[in-house]
C-alpha positions in Angstrom: -12.5 0.9 59.7 -12.8 1.0 55.9 -9.8 0.9 53.6 -10.0 1.7 50.0 -7.5 0.3 47.6 -5.6 3.3 46.2 -3.4 3.4 43.2 -0.4 2.5 45.2 -2.1 -0.5 46.7 -3.4 -1.9 43.4 0.0 -2.9 42.0 0.3 -3.1 38.2 -2.8 -2.7 36.1 -3.1 -3.0 32.4 -5.6 -0.8 30.7 -6.9 -2.0 27.4 -9.4 -0.9 24.8 -11.3 -3.9 23.5 -13.4 -4.2 20.4 -16.4 -6.6 20.0 -15.8 -8.4 16.7 -19.5 -8.8 16.0 -20.9 -5.4 17.0 -17.7 -3.2 16.7 -18.4 -1.6 20.1 -15.4 -0.4 22.1 -15.0 -1.2 25.7 -12.4 0.1 28.2 -11.1 -2.7 30.5 -8.5 -3.0 33.3 -6.6 -6.2 33.9 -4.3 -7.4 36.6 -1.0 -8.8 35.5 -1.9 -12.4 36.6 -5.2 -12.4 34.5 -4.9 -14.2 31.2 -7.1 -13.7 28.1 -8.1 -16.5 25.7 -6.4 -16.3 22.3 -8.8 -16.2 19.3 -8.1 -18.3 16.2 -8.1 -16.0 13.2 -7.9 -17.1 9.7 -5.6 -15.0 7.5 -6.1 -14.9 3.7 -4.2 -12.8 1.2 -6.9 -10.7 -0.6 -6.8 -8.4 -3.6 -8.3 -4.9 -3.4 -10.8 -4.4 -6.2 -12.8 -1.2 -5.6 -14.4 1.1 -3.0 -18.1 1.4 -2.8 -20.4 3.6 -0.8 -20.4 1.6 2.4 -17.8 -1.0 1.8 -14.4 -1.8 0.2 -14.4 -5.0 -1.9 -11.6 -7.6 -1.8 -11.2 -10.7 -3.8 -9.5 -14.0 -2.9 -7.2 -14.5 -5.9 -7.3 -18.2 -5.5 -11.2 -18.8 -5.1 -12.3 -15.5 -6.8 -14.7 -15.1 -3.8 -15.4 -11.4 -3.1 -15.8 -10.0 0.3 -17.2 -6.5 1.3 -15.5 -4.9 4.2 -16.9 -1.9 6.1 -15.1 1.3 5.3 -14.9 2.1 9.0 -12.7 -0.9 9.5 -10.1 0.5 7.1 -10.4 4.2 8.0 -8.4 6.9 6.3 -5.9 4.3 4.9 -8.6 3.4 2.3 -7.3 6.4 0.2 -4.0 4.6 -0.1 -5.5 1.3 -1.5 -4.7 0.8 -5.2 -6.4 -1.7 -7.5 -4.7 -5.2 -7.6 -3.0 -4.4 -4.2 -2.8 -7.6 -2.2 -3.2 -7.4 1.6 -3.7 -10.0 4.4 -7.3 -9.9 5.7 -8.2 -11.7 9.0 -11.5 -13.6 9.4 -13.2 -14.8 12.6 -16.0 -17.3 12.2 -16.0 -16.6 8.4 -16.4 -12.9 8.7 -13.7 -10.3 8.0 -12.5 -8.5 11.2 -9.4 -6.6 10.1 -7.3 -5.7 7.1 -3.5 -5.6 7.7 -2.3 -2.5 6.0 1.3 -1.9 4.9 3.2 0.4 7.3 4.7 2.3 4.3 3.0 3.2 0.9 4.2 5.1 -2.0 2.1 7.9 -3.5 2.7 10.5 -6.2 2.7 14.2 -5.3 0.0 16.0 -7.4 0.4 19.6 -6.3 2.9 21.5 -4.1 5.1 24.6 -4.2 8.1 24.5 -6.6 11.1 22.7 -4.9 13.6 24.7 -3.0 17.0 23.5 -2.2 17.6 25.3 1.1 20.1 24.6 3.8 17.4 23.7 6.2 16.7 20.0 6.4 13.8 20.4 8.9 11.6 22.8 6.9 8.4 21.4 5.4 5.6 22.5 3.0 2.1 21.3 2.2 1.5 18.9 -0.6 -1.5 17.1 -2.1 -1.1 13.6 -3.2 -2.9 12.1 -6.3 -5.4 10.4 -3.9 -6.4 13.7 -2.4 -4.6 13.3 0.9 -2.7 16.4 2.2 0.6 15.9 3.8 3.8 17.8 4.7 6.9 17.1 2.7 10.5 18.5 2.7 11.1 21.7 0.7 13.1 19.9 -2.1 10.1 17.7 -3.1 8.2 18.8 -6.3 5.0 17.9 -8.2 5.2 14.5 -9.9 7.6 13.0 -7.4 6.8 9.9 -5.5 7.0 10.0 -1.7 6.8 7.2 0.9 4.2 7.7 3.6 4.1 5.9 6.9 
């Protein structure tokens, strides 16, 4: 008689998405609670954002003045919130940049939106375009030229 391990018989399983640091390929993996993974030693350096190019974003180490190009895909949509001279931690593995630690909250100026309305509703929103081109929803009382905090 054959018995298959069903979901109830497997116990706890942790599902993880893993990223290969060299090839950037993603892999879905399941682990049992008793399995342990080896910690990687990452170097962390504070780097200054300089500019965005076609394929990469360039950061400079303010101590050594060494410049490093980081693939735009690694930063994603948050690239639009990078500002010149912004200092961010960059993690390196075997001398290569593997991640940029972005701030959880950034400030940006509203470029265009409908005129502010001081209504009784606190939960009503309208569309606004920020100076970096990103479109977000803001409360009705926000007007053009105002600075908002974006998570």
